[in-house]
C-alpha positions in Angstrom: -132.0 67.1 71.2 -130.0 68.3 73.4 -130.5 71.5 72.4 -134.1 71.0 72.9 -133.9 69.4 76.7 -131.2 72.4 77.2 -133.9 75.4 75.7 -136.9 74.2 77.8 -134.5 74.0 80.5 -133.9 77.3 80.3 -137.5 78.2 79.6 -138.3 76.5 82.5 -135.6 78.1 84.6 -136.6 81.7 83.4 -140.6 81.1 83.6 -139.4 80.2 88.1 -137.6 83.7 88.1 -140.6 85.5 86.2 -142.7 83.7 89.1 -141.0 84.5 91.8 -140.9 88.4 90.5 -144.5 88.8 90.1 -145.7 86.6 93.3 -143.4 88.9 95.6 -144.6 90.6 98.6 -144.3 94.1 98.9 -145.3 94.8 102.1 -146.2 98.7 103.2 -144.6 99.9 106.4 -147.6 100.5 108.2 -149.2 96.4 107.5 -145.2 95.1 108.7 -145.9 97.0 112.0 -149.5 96.2 111.8 -148.4 92.3 111.8 -145.4 93.0 114.3 -147.8 94.6 116.8 -150.3 92.0 116.8 -147.4 89.1 117.1 -146.2 91.2 120.2 -149.0 91.4 122.1 -149.9 95.1 121.4 -153.4 94.3 121.1 -153.7 92.4 124.6 -153.9 95.9 126.1 -154.8 98.4 123.4 -157.4 96.3 121.6 -158.2 95.0 118.3 -155.8 96.7 115.4 -154.8 99.2 119.2 -158.1 101.4 118.5 -159.7 100.2 121.9 -157.6 100.2 124.7 -158.5 97.6 128.0 -159.6 99.2 130.9 -156.9 100.1 133.0 -157.5 99.8 137.2 -156.0 102.4 139.1 -155.6 105.3 136.3 -158.1 108.4 136.2 -158.3 107.9 132.6 -159.7 104.2 133.5 -158.7 102.9 130.1 -155.9 102.4 127.8 -155.4 104.7 125.2 -156.4 103.6 121.8 -153.9 104.6 118.6 -156.9 105.9 116.6 -158.1 108.9 118.8 -155.3 109.1 121.5 -152.0 109.3 119.9 -152.0 112.9 120.1 -152.4 113.4 123.3 -149.5 111.6 124.5 -147.3 112.1 121.6 -146.8 114.8 119.7 -144.6 113.2 117.0 -143.0 110.5 115.6 -140.0 110.4 117.8 -142.3 110.3 120.9 -144.5 107.4 119.5 -141.0 105.6 118.9 -139.8 106.5 122.2 -143.5 105.0 124.3 -142.5 101.8 122.3 -138.3 101.6 122.7 -138.8 102.9 126.3 -142.0 102.3 127.4 -142.0 106.4 128.5 -141.4 109.2 126.6 -138.5 111.0 128.4 -141.0 114.5 128.7 -143.1 112.1 130.6 -140.4 110.5 132.4 -139.5 113.5 134.2 -142.9 114.0 135.4 -143.6 113.0 139.1 -147.4 113.5 138.7 -147.0 111.0 135.6 -145.1 108.5 137.3 -147.4 108.5 140.1 -150.3 107.7 137.3 -148.3 104.6 136.1 -147.9 103.8 139.2 -151.2 103.5 140.4 -152.7 101.9 137.1 -153.1 98.2 137.0 -151.4 98.1 133.3 -148.3 99.3 132.3 -146.8 99.8 129.6 -144.0 97.8 128.5 -140.2 98.7 126.9 -139.7 96.5 123.7 -136.0 98.6 122.8 -134.9 95.4 123.4 -136.9 93.3 121.0 -137.4 95.2 117.8 -134.2 96.3 115.9 -134.7 100.0 113.8 -137.1 99.0 111.1 -139.4 96.6 113.6 -139.4 100.5 115.3 -139.9 102.3 112.6 -143.0 99.6 110.9 -144.7 100.0 114.3 -144.3 103.9 114.2 -145.9 103.9 110.4 -148.6 101.7 111.8 -149.6 103.9 114.7 -149.7 107.2 112.3 -152.0 104.8 109.9 -154.4 104.3 112.8 -154.3 107.2 114.1 -154.9 109.1 110.2 -151.8 111.1 110.5 -150.7 112.8 108.5 -154.1 113.8 107.3 -154.6 115.9 104.0 -154.7 119.5 103.7 -156.4 119.9 100.5 -160.0 119.9 100.4 -160.2 117.5 97.1 -157.7 114.8 99.1 -160.1 115.0 102.2 -163.5 114.7 100.5 -162.0 111.7 98.9 -160.5 110.0 102.3 -164.0 110.8 103.6 -165.8 109.0 100.9 -163.8 105.8 101.0 -164.8 105.8 104.6 -168.6 106.1 103.6 -168.3 103.1 101.2 -166.6 100.7 103.1 -163.3 100.5 101.2 -161.0 100.9 104.4 -162.8 97.7 105.7 -160.2 96.1 103.6 -157.5 98.4 102.6 -157.1 99.2 106.3 -157.5 102.7 107.4 -156.7 105.6 105.0 -156.2 102.8 102.4 -152.9 102.1 104.3 -152.5 98.7 105.3 -152.9 95.1 103.5 -155.0 92.5 105.4 -154.5 89.0 104.4 -156.8 88.0 101.6 -156.1 84.2 101.6 -155.8 82.7 97.7 -154.9 85.6 96.1 -151.5 86.2 94.5 -149.8 87.6 97.4 -152.1 86.5 100.0 -152.8 90.3 101.0 -155.1 93.0 100.0 -152.7 95.9 98.4 -152.6 98.8 100.2 -153.1 102.1 97.7 -149.8 103.6 99.0 -147.7 99.8 97.9 -145.7 98.9 95.2 -148.4 96.3 94.5 -150.8 99.9 93.5 -148.4 100.6 91.0 -148.3 96.9 89.1 -152.6 97.0 89.4 -152.9 100.7 88.0 -151.2 102.2 86.1 -152.9 105.1 85.2 -156.7 107.2 85.5 -157.9 105.1 83.1 -157.6 101.8 85.0 -157.7 102.9 88.4 -161.7 104.4 86.6 -162.6 100.6 85.6 -161.1 98.9 88.9 -163.5 101.4 91.0 -166.2 101.0 88.8 -166.0 97.3 87.8 -164.1 96.1 90.3 -161.6 95.2 88.1 -159.6 96.4 85.0 -160.0 95.4 81.5 -156.0 94.5 81.3 -156.8 91.8 84.2 -160.0 90.2 83.0 -158.2 89.8 79.9 -155.6 87.7 81.8 -156.1 84.2 82.4 -153.7 84.2 85.3 -154.8 87.1 86.5 -158.5 86.3 86.1 -157.7 82.9 88.2 -156.0 84.1 91.7 -159.4 87.4 91.3 -161.7 84.4 91.3 -160.0 82.1 93.8 -159.4 85.2 96.2 -161.4 84.9 99.2 -162.0 88.7 99.1 -162.9 90.3 96.0 -162.9 94.0 94.7 -166.4 95.0 94.7 -167.6 97.1 91.2 -168.7 100.8 92.7 -170.2 101.9 89.6 -173.7 102.0 91.2 -173.0 103.6 94.4 -170.6 106.6 93.2 -171.7 109.9 93.3 -170.9 113.0 91.0 -167.2 113.6 91.5 -166.4 110.9 93.5 -163.8 109.2 91.0 -161.9 112.8 91.3 -161.7 112.9 94.7 -160.6 109.7 95.3 -158.2 109.3 92.9 -156.9 112.8 94.4 -156.7 111.2 97.8 -154.9 108.4 96.1 -152.4 110.8 94.7 -151.8 112.8 97.2 -150.8 109.6 100.2 -148.9 108.3 97.2 -146.6 111.4 97.5 -146.6 112.0 101.1 -143.9 110.2 103.1 -145.6 108.8 106.5 
């Protein structure tokens, strides 16, 4: 009897360990950065998601820049994005008398967040700004076509710009929509065949046959749509090319 009790206890411990591993979140850097930006008040001035800056009286440009279209006008590389966040200005701009005068005229001024965030926080924020700005972008024409198509199909509404975010999804196993460049994607999509199943049917055969997986898929607030009737010839190949590019590209 004692042996049976010990075995049951061991099985219970193993089940808890397996569940903890299964449900462990793996948020990508860009999503961690988005959540940090949201908590830190960045969207107060840069607008929802940082893509639509609010009015800034006194400045000739009239508005706070958004991440989506204005980043390259203010920062040439990741280092300069980091300087804006950490110091409130890049070293190049800080040395410009005309820029300092324009800053003084504006009612809103970029804060220096360096003392609030550690190095990882700064890395995550840079990753989010790049994701919102669409940087980097694929040079391969097939991958570019795939990116354009997922934007047209509305995939980025749930997966974020370029599929790089993991927005919250109440009821799902990990509480968020998986990004395409994160570890979760590899657990959900093992190969091109499963990718086809998710894209066409909204679920892979492997997950559809798993009672636990079905439980969480059915209780999730946001569910993967079935696109089988909305795909054009060549769509799947192009989208797969983009996802492969994204997963092998540092960003």
